[in-house]
C-alpha positions in Angstrom: -9.4 10.1 -1.2 -11.7 7.7 -3.0 -11.4 4.2 -4.3 -11.4 5.6 -7.8 -8.5 8.0 -7.0 -6.4 5.1 -5.7 -7.4 2.8 -8.5 -6.6 5.3 -11.2 -3.3 6.2 -9.6 -2.2 2.6 -9.2 -3.2 1.7 -12.8 -1.3 4.7 -14.1 2.0 3.1 -13.1 3.9 1.3 -15.9 3.0 -2.4 -16.0 0.5 -2.2 -13.1 -2.6 -4.3 -13.0 -5.4 -5.4 -10.7 -5.4 -8.9 -9.3 -7.5 -10.9 -6.8 -5.0 -13.6 -5.5 -6.8 -13.9 -2.1 -10.4 -13.8 -3.3 -12.6 -10.7 -3.6 -10.6 -8.8 -0.8 -8.2 -7.4 -0.7 -8.0 -6.1 -4.2 -4.3 -6.1 -5.1 -2.3 -4.0 -7.5 0.8 -5.6 -8.9 3.7 -4.9 -11.1 5.3 -8.1 -12.5 4.3 -10.7 -10.0 4.8 -8.4 -7.0 2.0 -6.8 -5.0 2.6 -3.1 -4.3 -0.8 -2.3 -2.8 -3.6 -4.2 -1.1 -6.9 -2.3 -0.9 -9.4 -3.1 1.9 -12.4 -0.9 0.8 -14.7 -2.0 3.6 -12.2 -0.7 6.1 -10.9 2.3 4.2 -7.3 1.1 4.4 -4.4 0.1 2.1 -1.3 -1.9 2.8 1.9 -0.9 1.0 5.4 -2.2 0.7 8.1 -0.2 2.3 11.9 -0.3 3.0 12.1 -1.2 6.7 13.7 2.0 8.0 11.2 4.2 6.0 8.3 2.0 7.2 9.4 2.6 10.8 9.7 6.3 10.2 6.1 6.5 8.8 4.8 4.5 11.8 6.6 6.7 14.3 5.7 10.0 12.5 2.1 9.2 11.8 0.9 6.7 14.5 -2.7 7.8 14.1 -3.0 6.3 10.6 0.1 4.2 9.8 0.5 0.8 11.5 2.5 -2.4 10.8 1.1 -4.4 7.9 -2.4 -5.7 8.4 -2.8 -9.4 7.9 1.0 -9.8 7.2 3.0 -12.7 8.6 5.4 -11.5 11.3 8.4 -11.8 8.9 6.8 -9.4 6.5 5.6 -6.8 8.9 8.8 -4.7 8.8 8.4 -4.4 5.1 4.7 -3.4 5.0 2.6 -0.6 6.4 -1.2 -0.4 6.6 -2.5 3.1 6.1 -6.0 4.2 7.2 -6.7 6.5 4.3 -9.7 8.3 5.7 -7.4 9.6 8.5 -4.6 10.9 6.3 -4.8 14.7 6.3 -2.9 15.1 3.0 -3.5 13.0 -0.2 0.0 13.7 -1.3 1.3 11.6 1.5 -0.8 8.6 0.3 0.6 9.1 -3.2 4.1 9.2 -1.8 3.7 5.9 0.0 2.1 4.3 -3.1 5.1 5.6 -5.3 7.6 4.1 -2.8 5.7 0.8 -2.7 5.5 0.6 -6.5 9.2 1.3 -6.8 10.1 -1.4 -4.2 7.9 -4.0 -6.0 9.1 -3.0 -9.5 12.8 -3.2 -8.5 12.2 -6.9 -7.5 10.0 -8.2 -10.3 
């Protein structure tokens, strides 16, 4: 999966836009004022929002490429996962996680 694939998918979501609230990296995708994806291109990883039980499921099921949220404060780690996209064997799984993250953010905007 390439940066262009992720960018196009994120921007195809209703109301989604790019933002740089932390400087040039990470590149963030938001809906309303909520971030639903942080992109770290130099490390080929994304951080997504997730309902805590589902976040834990992804971490336990895919420990080779899903870890607790990178650079997240401890209180937010249960709600965010970092995904090493170059290790994910199925692009559909990445899209599934992005969809869930977008829906979580959109429901709270």
